[in-house]
C-alpha positions as CSV (number, residue, x, y, z in Angstrom):
1,M,89.7,99.0,87.4
2,R,92.0,95.8,86.4
3,T,92.3,92.3,88.4
4,L,96.0,91.1,89.2
5,T,95.4,86.8,88.8
6,L,98.4,84.7,90.9
7,R,98.3,81.4,90.4
8,G,98.9,79.2,93.4
9,G,102.5,80.1,94.7
10,A,103.2,82.6,91.9
11,R,104.8,86.1,93.4
12,V,105.5,89.7,92.0
13,A,107.8,92.1,91.9
14,V,106.3,95.3,93.6
15,V,108.7,98.3,92.0
16,A,107.9,101.2,93.6
17,A,107.1,104.2,91.8
18,A,104.6,101.5,89.6
19,W,102.5,101.1,92.5
20,H,103.2,105.1,93.6
21,D,99.3,105.7,93.8
22,V,97.7,102.0,93.8
23,F,95.3,100.8,95.9
24,A,94.5,97.3,96.1
25,V,91.8,94.8,97.3
26,V,91.8,91.1,97.8
27,S,88.8,89.9,95.6
28,R,89.7,85.9,96.4
29,G,92.3,83.7,98.2
30,R,94.8,85.3,100.3
31,V,98.4,87.7,99.1
32,Q,101.2,87.5,101.4
33,L,103.5,91.0,101.5
34,E,107.3,90.0,100.9
35,L,108.9,92.6,102.8
36,R,111.9,94.3,102.1
37,D,114.4,91.8,103.5
38,G,112.6,89.1,101.8
39,E,111.0,87.9,105.4
40,P,107.4,86.6,105.0
41,G,105.1,89.6,105.9
42,P,101.5,89.9,106.4
43,V,99.4,87.1,104.8
44,L,95.9,89.1,103.5
45,G,92.4,87.6,103.1
46,R,89.3,88.3,101.1
47,D,88.0,91.8,101.2
48,A,91.7,92.8,102.1
49,G,92.5,96.6,101.3
50,F,96.2,98.2,101.1
51,W,98.3,100.7,100.1
52,L,102.3,100.0,99.3
53,R,103.7,103.4,98.8
54,G,106.2,103.8,101.2
55,T,105.6,100.3,103.2
56,G,109.0,98.8,101.1
57,V,107.0,96.1,100.7
58,R,108.8,94.2,97.8
59,A,106.7,92.0,95.9
60,L,103.3,90.1,96.4
61,R,103.2,86.0,96.7
62,N,100.1,83.7,96.3
63,P,101.0,81.6,99.3
64,G,97.8,79.2,98.9
65,R,97.5,76.5,96.4
66,R,94.6,78.2,94.3
67,T,94.4,81.3,92.4
68,A,94.2,84.8,94.8
69,R,92.8,88.4,92.7
70,V,93.9,91.4,93.2
71,R,91.8,94.3,91.9
72,I,94.2,97.4,91.0
73,V,92.6,101.0,91.8
74,T,94.5,103.7,90.4
75,P,92.5,107.3,91.9
76,R,93.6,109.3,88.2
77,P,94.6,108.2,84.7
78,A,97.9,108.0,83.6
79,P,99.5,111.0,82.0
80,P,100.1,110.3,78.3
81,H,104.1,110.6,78.8
82,A,103.8,107.8,81.5
83,S,105.9,105.1,80.5
84,R,103.1,102.4,79.4
85,Q,105.0,99.3,82.4
86,T,102.0,98.8,85.1
87,P,102.8,97.5,88.6
88,Y,101.3,94.0,87.6
89,A,103.2,93.6,84.2
90,G,103.7,89.3,83.3
91,C,100.5,89.0,85.2
92,R,97.8,88.3,83.9
93,T,95.3,90.3,84.3
94,T,91.7,90.5,83.0
95,E,89.9,93.9,83.0
96,E,86.8,93.5,85.6
97,R,83.9,92.9,83.3
98,H,85.7,89.4,82.0
99,D,85.9,88.9,85.9
100,D,83.5,86.0,87.0
101,G,81.1,87.7,87.9
102,G,82.1,88.5,91.0
103,T,81.9,84.6,92.8
104,T,84.9,84.2,95.1
């Protein structure tokens, strides 16, 4: 399991193919879904779980000033021939074992 870290005001684009099988859970802070037309979508708080598959969401935003964290869960390992591009490329990620010990 990996953790996507979004600093205050940060935004990460959602590439549908990369997020196809990903389930995510907000573990700290709040995350806002940015809709396909650029309009702001719902703001998800701590412990909110979500799939992005088929939703048309084009980005995740941290609407606050404090760092938000989203745990990324994939149901199965990617095949060896798959791209090394991850849905959270360009964002700081940490292995869960390096997380802050769950003090959210």
